[in-house]
N, CA and C of each residue as an Amber inpcrd file, in Angstrom:
protein
   330
   0.8570000  -1.2640000   0.1260000  -0.0420000   0.0030000   0.2040000
   0.9760000   1.2860000   0.0220000   1.7920000   1.3220000   0.8350000
   2.7080000   2.4270000   0.9240000   3.6300000   2.6020000  -0.4300000
   3.8430000   1.4820000  -0.9680000   4.7590000   1.6790000  -2.2960000
   3.9510000   2.2620000  -3.3020000   2.6450000   1.6980000  -3.5450000
   1.9490000   2.2370000  -4.5950000   1.5630000   3.7980000  -4.2900000
   1.4150000   4.1500000  -3.2480000   1.1740000   5.6600000  -2.9770000
   2.4440000   6.5230000  -3.3390000   3.5650000   5.7830000  -2.9750000
   4.8270000   6.6620000  -3.3480000   5.0480000   6.5430000  -4.8080000
   4.6690000   5.3620000  -5.5660000   4.8990000   5.4540000  -6.9300000
   3.9680000   6.3860000  -7.7360000   2.7510000   6.5020000  -7.0290000
   1.7460000   7.6050000  -7.6130000   2.3260000   9.0300000  -7.4090000
   2.7480000   9.2490000  -6.3360000   3.4720000  10.5350000  -6.0100000
   4.7000000  10.8760000  -6.7830000   5.5340000   9.8650000  -7.0510000
   6.7480000   9.9710000  -7.9660000   6.2480000  10.3950000  -9.3280000
   5.2640000   9.7000000  -9.7280000   4.7360000   9.8050000 -11.2150000
   4.2080000  11.2000000 -11.2690000   3.4620000  11.7150000 -10.2350000
   2.9840000  13.0800000 -10.5080000   4.0410000  14.0810000 -10.4440000
   5.1040000  13.9660000  -9.5790000   6.1810000  14.8730000  -9.5190000
   6.8670000  14.8500000 -10.8250000   7.0610000  13.6900000 -11.5710000
   7.7770000  13.4750000 -12.7820000   7.0900000  14.3220000 -13.7760000
   5.7350000  14.2590000 -13.8220000   4.9170000  15.0300000 -14.8670000
   4.9890000  16.5930000 -14.5440000   5.0940000  16.9260000 -13.3380000
   5.4460000  18.4500000 -13.0200000   6.5530000  18.7530000 -13.3860000
   7.5860000  18.0840000 -13.1270000   8.9770000  18.4290000 -13.6010000
   9.0350000  18.6200000 -15.2860000   8.3480000  17.6620000 -15.9030000
   8.4620000  17.8790000 -17.3260000   7.7620000  19.0720000 -17.8340000
   6.6140000  19.3790000 -17.1660000   5.8110000  20.5540000 -17.4820000
   6.5380000  21.8420000 -17.1030000   7.2660000  21.8340000 -16.1050000
   8.1030000  22.9490000 -15.6820000   9.2150000  23.1220000 -16.7500000
   9.7870000  22.1190000 -17.0490000  11.1310000  22.0950000 -17.9820000
  10.4850000  22.6810000 -19.4010000   9.3890000  22.1990000 -19.9030000
   8.7990000  22.7920000 -21.0650000   8.3720000  24.1530000 -21.0580000
   7.9870000  24.4730000 -19.8470000   7.4250000  25.8540000 -19.7550000
   8.7180000  26.8010000 -19.6160000   9.6480000  26.3990000 -19.0440000
  10.8210000  27.2340000 -18.9680000  11.6230000  27.3580000 -20.1710000
  11.7830000  26.3850000 -20.9550000  12.5580000  26.3610000 -22.2680000
  11.6280000  26.7260000 -23.4090000  10.2890000  26.7510000 -23.1200000
   9.4090000  27.0610000 -24.3890000   9.4480000  25.9180000 -25.4210000
   9.5790000  24.8320000 -24.9530000   9.6390000  23.4170000 -25.9050000
   8.3060000  22.9040000 -26.1200000   7.1970000  23.7120000 -26.0600000
   5.9790000  23.0110000 -26.3860000   5.9080000  23.0950000 -27.8720000
   5.5870000  21.7190000 -28.4270000   5.4350000  21.5170000 -29.9000000
   4.1720000  22.4450000 -30.3040000   4.1440000  22.6600000 -31.7010000
   3.1690000  23.3030000 -32.1830000   1.8140000  22.4970000 -32.0640000
   0.7780000  23.1030000 -31.4280000  -0.4250000  22.4600000 -31.1800000
  -0.4890000  21.6990000 -29.9730000   0.5760000  21.6130000 -29.1040000
   0.5960000  20.8630000 -27.9110000   0.2240000  21.6990000 -26.8550000
  -0.8340000  21.3430000 -26.1700000  -1.2390000  22.3290000 -25.0850000
  -0.9070000  21.7910000 -23.7190000  -1.0620000  22.5260000 -22.7290000
  -0.6630000  22.0250000 -21.3810000  -2.0720000  21.2460000 -20.9100000
  -2.0520000  20.3190000 -20.3210000  -3.0120000  19.4760000 -19.9880000
  -3.7660000  19.7800000 -19.1530000  -5.1790000  19.9800000 -19.3090000
  -6.1580000  20.5310000 -18.4510000  -7.4000000  19.4380000 -18.6170000
  -7.3830000  18.4640000 -17.9410000  -8.2780000  17.3250000 -18.2780000
  -9.7690000  17.7380000 -18.2140000 -10.0900000  18.2030000 -17.0550000
 -11.5850000  18.5350000 -16.7430000 -11.9290000  19.7670000 -16.1960000
 -10.8090000  20.4390000 -15.8950000 -10.7230000  21.8030000 -15.0950000
 -10.6740000  21.6480000 -13.5610000 -10.9190000  22.8260000 -13.0460000
 -10.5410000  22.8170000 -11.6430000 -11.5470000  22.0830000 -10.6510000
 -12.7780000  22.1810000 -11.0980000 -13.9840000  21.5550000 -10.1690000
 -13.5380000  20.0110000 -10.2330000 -13.3160000  19.4280000 -11.3620000
 -12.9260000  17.8130000 -11.4640000 -11.8180000  17.6320000 -10.6940000
 -10.6090000  18.3690000 -10.8010000  -9.5380000  18.2260000 -10.1360000
  -9.6480000  18.1450000  -8.5270000 -10.4790000  19.0100000  -8.1060000
 -10.8100000  19.2810000  -6.7240000 -11.4740000  18.0630000  -6.2620000
 -12.5980000  17.5180000  -7.0830000 -13.3370000  16.4180000  -6.6510000
 -12.4280000  15.1460000  -6.7370000 -11.3750000  15.0510000  -7.5490000
 -10.4860000  13.9060000  -7.4490000  -9.5660000  13.9350000  -6.2190000
  -9.0880000  15.1860000  -5.9220000  -8.4560000  15.2990000  -4.7430000
  -9.0960000  14.9190000  -3.4700000 -10.4740000  15.5080000  -3.3490000
 -11.1150000  14.9790000  -2.1050000 -11.3220000  13.5850000  -2.0010000
 -11.5730000  12.8870000  -3.2450000 -11.8450000  11.5240000  -3.0870000
 -10.3220000  10.7180000  -2.7560000  -9.2040000  11.4540000  -3.2490000
  -8.0690000  10.7000000  -2.7600000  -7.8970000  10.9080000  -1.1610000
  -8.2280000  12.1300000  -0.8170000  -8.0490000  12.2830000   0.7570000
  -8.9640000  11.3230000   1.3910000 -10.2000000  11.1220000   0.9820000
 -11.0640000  10.3070000   1.6300000 -10.7410000   8.8460000   1.4070000
 -10.2230000   8.5240000   0.4830000  -9.7510000   6.9380000   0.3330000
  -8.2540000   6.7870000   1.0320000  -7.4230000   7.9440000   1.2890000
  -6.4380000   7.6490000   2.0730000  -6.8500000   7.5240000   3.4700000
  -7.8600000   8.2180000   4.1190000  -8.4270000   8.2400000   5.4080000
  -9.0110000   6.8670000   5.6440000  -9.7770000   6.4060000   4.6260000
 -10.5880000   5.0540000   4.8830000  -9.4150000   3.8850000   4.7720000
  -8.4930000   4.1080000   4.0380000  -7.5020000   3.0390000   3.9620000
  -6.6720000   2.9070000   5.2850000  -6.3440000   4.1870000   5.8580000
  -5.6330000   4.2230000   7.0110000  -6.4700000   3.8520000   8.1610000
  -7.7930000   4.0400000   8.4630000  -8.6110000   3.5700000   9.3110000
  -8.7410000   2.0720000   9.1810000  -8.7310000   1.4760000   8.0320000
  -8.9580000   0.1050000   7.8660000  -7.7450000  -0.6140000   8.3660000
  -6.6650000  -0.1520000   8.0890000  -5.2670000  -0.4990000   8.3380000
  -5.1290000  -0.4320000  10.0970000  -5.5260000   0.4920000  10.6110000
  -5.5050000   0.7160000  12.0300000  -6.3570000  -0.4840000  12.7480000
  -7.6060000  -0.5530000  12.1970000  -8.3610000  -1.6710000  12.8250000
  -7.7530000  -3.0130000  12.5600000  -7.2750000  -3.2940000  11.4240000
  -6.7070000  -4.5450000  11.0910000  -5.3390000  -4.7700000  12.1800000
  -4.7780000  -3.6050000  12.3860000  -3.6890000  -3.8260000  13.3860000
  -4.2080000  -4.0900000  14.8520000  -5.2890000  -3.4580000  15.2570000
  -5.8110000  -3.5080000  16.5740000  -6.4870000  -4.7990000  16.6950000
  -6.8630000  -5.5440000  15.5430000  -7.3120000  -6.8600000  15.7060000
  -6.2650000  -7.9400000  15.5540000  -5.0080000  -7.5500000  15.5230000
  -3.9960000  -8.6130000  15.4560000  -3.6610000  -9.0810000  14.0970000
  -3.9180000  -8.5340000  13.0650000  -3.4560000  -8.9210000  11.9720000
  -1.9800000  -9.0720000  11.7130000  -1.5520000 -10.2340000  11.3660000
  -0.0490000 -10.6070000  11.3740000   0.6720000  -9.6330000  10.3340000
  -0.0210000  -9.3500000   9.2400000   0.6260000  -8.7570000   7.9470000
   0.7720000  -7.2460000   8.0670000   0.2360000  -6.6510000   9.2600000
   0.1410000  -5.2090000   9.5630000   1.0710000  -4.7130000  10.5890000
   2.0050000  -3.9480000  10.3120000   2.9860000  -3.4190000  11.1610000
   2.5360000  -2.1080000  11.7900000   2.8520000  -1.7530000  13.0740000
   2.5480000  -0.3650000  13.5960000   3.3660000   0.5680000  12.7600000
   4.5700000   0.3730000  12.3070000   5.0120000   1.6750000  11.3060000
   4.2840000   1.9490000  10.2810000   3.8470000   0.9290000   9.4370000
   2.8940000   1.2170000   8.4300000   1.6120000   1.8190000   8.6540000
   1.0220000   1.6350000   9.8470000  -0.1880000   2.1960000  10.4130000
   0.0350000   3.6850000  10.7200000   1.1020000   3.8720000  11.3970000
   1.4500000   5.3470000  11.8010000   1.7320000   6.2080000  10.4640000
   2.4640000   5.7140000   9.6180000   2.7940000   6.2590000   8.2120000
   1.5070000   6.5860000   7.4440000   0.6920000   5.5910000   7.3290000
  -0.5290000   5.6980000   6.5110000  -1.6130000   6.6180000   7.3200000
  -1.4970000   6.8720000   8.7100000  -2.4130000   7.7520000   9.3310000
  -1.7490000   9.2030000   9.1560000  -0.4890000   9.2720000   9.2490000
   0.0030000  10.6940000   9.1020000  -0.2080000  11.1700000   7.5390000
  -0.0310000  10.2790000   6.6450000  -0.4390000  10.6300000   5.2500000
  -1.7950000  11.1030000   5.0710000  -2.7210000  10.3820000   5.7680000
  -4.0370000  10.7890000   5.8230000  -4.3800000  12.2160000   6.4140000
  -3.6850000  12.3000000   7.5970000  -3.8870000  13.5140000   8.2370000
  -3.2580000  14.8130000   7.4360000  -2.0270000  14.5650000   6.8620000
  -1.5010000  15.5690000   6.0500000  -2.5420000  15.9190000   4.8500000
  -2.8820000  15.0370000   4.2360000  -3.8350000  15.2250000   3.0080000
  -5.1000000  15.9600000   3.5370000  -5.6530000  15.6230000   4.6350000
  -6.7350000  16.3430000   5.1590000  -6.5220000  17.8380000   5.4520000
  -5.4550000  18.0050000   6.1850000  -4.7970000  19.3250000   6.5280000
  -4.7200000  20.2390000   5.2130000  -4.2620000  19.6820000   4.1820000
  -3.9840000  20.2670000   3.0360000  -5.3760000  20.6020000   2.3750000
  -6.4370000  19.7030000   2.4410000  -7.6890000  19.9140000   1.7420000
  -8.3350000  20.9290000   2.6580000  -8.3670000  21.1410000   3.8480000
  -8.8020000  22.2140000   4.7330000  -8.1630000  23.5090000   4.2740000
  -6.8120000  23.5600000   4.1440000  -6.1640000  24.8500000   3.8020000
  -6.5920000  25.2510000   2.4820000  -6.7450000  24.3210000   1.5260000
  -7.2710000  24.7160000   0.0900000  -8.6710000  25.4430000   0.3660000
  -9.6390000  24.6620000   1.0380000 -10.9600000  25.1480000   1.2490000
 -10.8430000  26.5950000   1.8260000 -10.0040000  26.7300000   2.6410000
  -9.9600000  28.2840000   3.4280000  -9.4500000  29.1570000   2.3920000
  -8.4250000  28.8180000   1.6120000  -7.9730000  29.7980000   0.5460000
  -9.2480000  30.0580000  -0.5450000  -9.9790000  28.9880000  -0.9340000
 -11.0930000  29.2090000  -1.8040000 -12.2790000  30.1490000  -1.2510000
 -12.3670000  29.8570000   0.0540000 -13.5840000  30.6880000   0.6970000
 -13.0460000  32.1750000   0.9170000 -11.6510000  32.3870000   1.2050000
 -11.1120000  33.7340000   1.1320000 -11.2860000  34.3330000  -0.1860000
 -10.8760000  33.6050000  -1.2610000 -10.9210000  34.2160000  -2.5520000
 -12.4220000  34.5070000  -2.9470000 -13.2930000  33.7460000  -2.5690000
 -14.7190000  33.9140000  -2.8690000 -15.2530000  35.1430000  -2.1810000
 -14.7660000  35.2560000  -1.0340000 -15.1540000  36.5860000  -0.1400000
 -14.6970000  37.9120000  -0.8560000 -13.5270000  37.7460000  -1.1650000
 -12.7490000  38.8430000  -1.8450000 -13.4250000  39.3140000  -3.2090000
 -13.8960000  38.3110000  -3.9560000 -14.5310000  38.5060000  -5.2350000
 -15.8640000  39.0700000  -5.0110000 -16.4790000  38.3680000  -4.0580000
 -17.9800000  38.9500000  -3.9110000 -18.0030000  40.2320000  -3.3470000
 -17.0220000  40.7690000  -2.7250000 -17.0990000  42.1310000  -2.0270000
 -16.5450000  43.2410000  -3.1580000 -16.0830000  42.5980000  -4.1860000
 -15.7310000  43.6510000  -5.2880000 -16.8430000  44.3460000  -5.9380000
 -16.6370000  45.7320000  -6.2110000 -17.6880000  46.5180000  -6.9130000
 -17.8560000  46.1380000  -8.4510000 -19.0370000  46.1250000  -8.7950000
 -19.0760000  45.6260000 -10.2490000 -19.0050000  46.7240000 -11.2390000
C-alpha cells in the first residue's frame, strides 16, 4: 500500500517536472497544449476522493492492526495515518483559500 502511494506521488512529480521544463525552455510543440483534463472542479473532486480514500485505508489498516492481523505493522499504520492527516490538513487549507478568494471576489464592486 505504501509503495503504490509513493509511486503515484513520484509519477505526479515527474509529470510536474516535465511541464516545468517545457514551460521554462518554451519547448511546447506546435499544437501541444498544457493538459487540463476536466478543469478545476474535477481536479478538486478527485483530490477530495483521494483524501477520503487515504483516510478510509488508514482507518482500515489501524483496525486490522488492533485486531492483531499479522501482516500489518505499527510503522505502516502510523505512516498511513500521518499521510491521511496531512492530506486532510491540505484539503482544509485549500478550502480556506477558496473561501477567502470567494469573499474577496464577492466584495468587489461591479
